[in-house]
C-alpha angles and dihedrals in degrees: 000000000000099000123226120008097255125172090258087069093054095106092050091050094045091049093053090243098113115054125195118241136187129012121315089033097228094118122082133203131192120203121214093241093055095042091056090052093055093110099194090074094063108017112087093198107023118190137189117254109272118247113261120255117163114226136166127246122224092267092052101259115147114223141140117283106261122234121251112277117261125240132215124008113353105174135024132176134166113234109212099199090054098033086223135113118242115207142171125212131182117264116262105198100210096037094048100034099095092048097045089047092054092048095048090054093050107109098231089053096041092055090066104025098040091202104123116153148113128290091272090056093050093044088058091045095049094043088054089055092048090051094047109095091202097055131061121196114216134185115216116215140184110208087348093303112126116238107150145030124220132189110203116191144179105249097210092073097029128100088257095066098085091058098063142008097284114199125213097261102031112132135200138185147203126203144190124188105212103181110075093205092060097050093093127120096254090057095046089057088060103042102038096056086037095063091044091051092049095052093048090050096044090070120013089207091067106107101165138035120201133195135179114201120180109271092238092057092092095165091056093047092048092048092049091053091051089051093054104270114136117217104230106177144317117272131193121227122181090254103033148007109241145181116243108224127187135193121192121215090227092056095045095053101031092050096040093234092176084079114079115256123225133036096318142353088267101061098094120090121245116262127188106196151328 
């Protein structure tokens, strides 16, 4: 309960986060589900949803025009059980190239990503991601120290779209955890809900997040299930057989999935990448 509806609560009321209760309606209440959707608390550069204009991708897929990509830090949240801050910042190709190159050539990462190569190879790869309007490269950090690389994408124009009824604002993601010392269970319980939280906040119209880890990455599949992703079916890509996982917005916020499930934050198995 927030007490009387004073001017200081105007932003909460205007944002639909604080709701009046009782009669007269001078008392406000904030539900957990609504509070965790108040994007200004976690988004560093929040933006209003872009107007919808339908366009066609090069391969003929019809989808909304995507907003310009952000720069700098986009998401930040303190993780109590680590006493560290997890953050996501937009990829900067030249700044992040040496780090991503090192990560991509690390054996545990290379096994799943299959993108080993020299700096020139990864400059081309990351430049392609930066130029692709449907994919956003992100660097995951703990206390501003990089440890992981994410690719967040709009599912409607992605390779995953033919395998399910992709909606206009569905998102998906891939990840590699490049720093071996930060692949433990306690770290996963921070970054996996963190990327989900960010994608739901980035556009309030996003109702579902999908992911397609390789079927032999059992640790990843198990961890996704523990973090709210339902395994729907197996799908076959040209380069891999995968599990289609899906997380609904309603489940994430109603079930408070930013809080670790299980007996402790350390129950989930370590997982390097998807």
